[in-house]
C-alpha positions in Angstrom: -153.7 22.7 -129.2 -153.4 21.3 -125.9 -150.8 23.9 -124.8 -153.2 26.6 -126.1 -156.1 25.0 -124.3 -154.1 24.9 -121.1 -153.3 28.6 -121.2 -157.1 29.6 -121.5 -158.4 27.2 -118.9 -155.7 28.3 -116.6 -156.7 32.1 -117.4 -160.3 31.3 -116.5 -159.5 29.4 -113.4 -157.4 32.3 -112.2 -160.2 34.3 -112.0 -162.6 31.9 -110.7 -160.5 29.9 -108.3 -160.6 30.1 -104.6 -163.4 29.2 -102.1 -164.9 32.5 -102.0 -165.1 34.0 -105.5 -167.8 32.0 -106.9 -169.7 32.7 -103.7 -169.1 36.2 -103.7 -170.3 36.6 -107.6 -173.3 34.4 -106.8 -174.6 36.9 -104.0 -173.7 40.0 -106.1 -175.6 38.5 -109.0 -178.6 37.4 -106.9 -178.7 40.8 -105.0 -177.6 42.9 -108.2 -175.5 45.6 -105.7 -174.3 44.7 -102.3 -172.1 47.1 -99.8 -168.9 45.3 -98.3 -170.6 45.1 -95.1 -173.7 43.1 -96.6 -171.4 40.9 -98.4 -169.8 40.0 -94.9 -173.1 39.0 -93.5 -174.0 36.9 -96.7 -170.5 34.9 -96.1 -169.7 35.3 -92.5 -166.8 32.6 -92.8 -164.6 35.0 -94.9 -162.5 37.6 -93.1 -162.5 41.2 -93.9 -158.8 40.8 -95.5 -159.9 38.0 -97.7 -163.1 39.5 -98.8 -161.2 42.6 -99.6 -158.6 40.7 -101.5 -161.1 38.7 -103.6 -163.1 41.8 -104.4 -160.1 43.8 -105.8 -159.0 40.6 -107.8 -162.6 40.5 -109.4 -162.5 44.4 -109.9 -159.1 44.0 -111.6 -160.4 41.6 -114.1 -163.5 43.5 -114.8 -165.9 41.0 -113.1 -167.5 43.4 -110.8 -167.8 47.0 -110.7 -167.0 49.1 -107.6 -168.7 52.5 -107.0 -167.4 54.6 -104.2 -169.7 57.4 -103.0 -168.2 60.6 -101.7 -170.0 60.8 -98.4 -169.1 60.2 -94.6 -168.9 57.5 -93.6 -167.8 56.2 -97.2 -170.0 53.9 -99.1 -168.9 51.2 -101.5 -171.3 49.4 -103.6 -170.5 46.3 -105.7 -172.3 45.0 -108.8 -171.6 42.5 -111.7 -170.1 44.4 -114.5 -171.6 44.0 -118.2 -168.4 41.9 -119.0 -168.9 39.7 -115.8 -172.4 38.6 -116.8 -170.9 36.4 -119.1 -169.9 34.1 -116.2 -173.4 33.8 -115.3 -174.1 30.5 -117.3 -171.0 29.2 -116.1 -172.0 29.8 -112.5 -175.1 28.4 -112.7 -173.9 25.2 -114.2 -171.3 24.9 -111.4 -174.1 25.4 -109.1 -176.4 22.8 -110.7 -173.4 20.5 -110.9 -172.5 21.0 -107.2 -176.1 20.1 -106.0 -176.0 17.1 -108.3 -172.7 16.0 -106.9 -174.0 16.3 -103.2 -177.1 14.2 -104.2 -174.7 11.6 -105.7 -172.3 11.6 -102.8 -175.6 11.0 -100.5 -176.8 8.2 -102.7 -173.2 6.6 -102.8 -172.5 7.1 -98.9 -176.0 6.9 -97.5 -175.5 10.1 -95.5 -175.5 14.0 -95.8 -172.2 15.0 -97.3 -170.9 18.7 -97.2 -168.1 20.1 -99.1 -165.0 20.6 -97.5 
């Protein structure tokens, strides 16, 4: 059973691991639909290449939808897929736990602590 559990946890982590995927997903869920440039503005620390890579991986796993409009200049929009909506409770739990953890660290060390 531990072997099976490890495989399923690894699968879930492969989809969500990284500094940017949960952040990208939160913004897409919060805004329903975002263009690439809007995501860049919302996550200014991410490079174009990294944002493109993360979006492609999320699209590959059917977590987000990518809609391309046939126009000039090209217009591409990203939204959460029906399947990806299943991650919402997990992402909300991560958000709440992260907030609680920062409060815990502040109480523990007596100062504002930022994630690294």
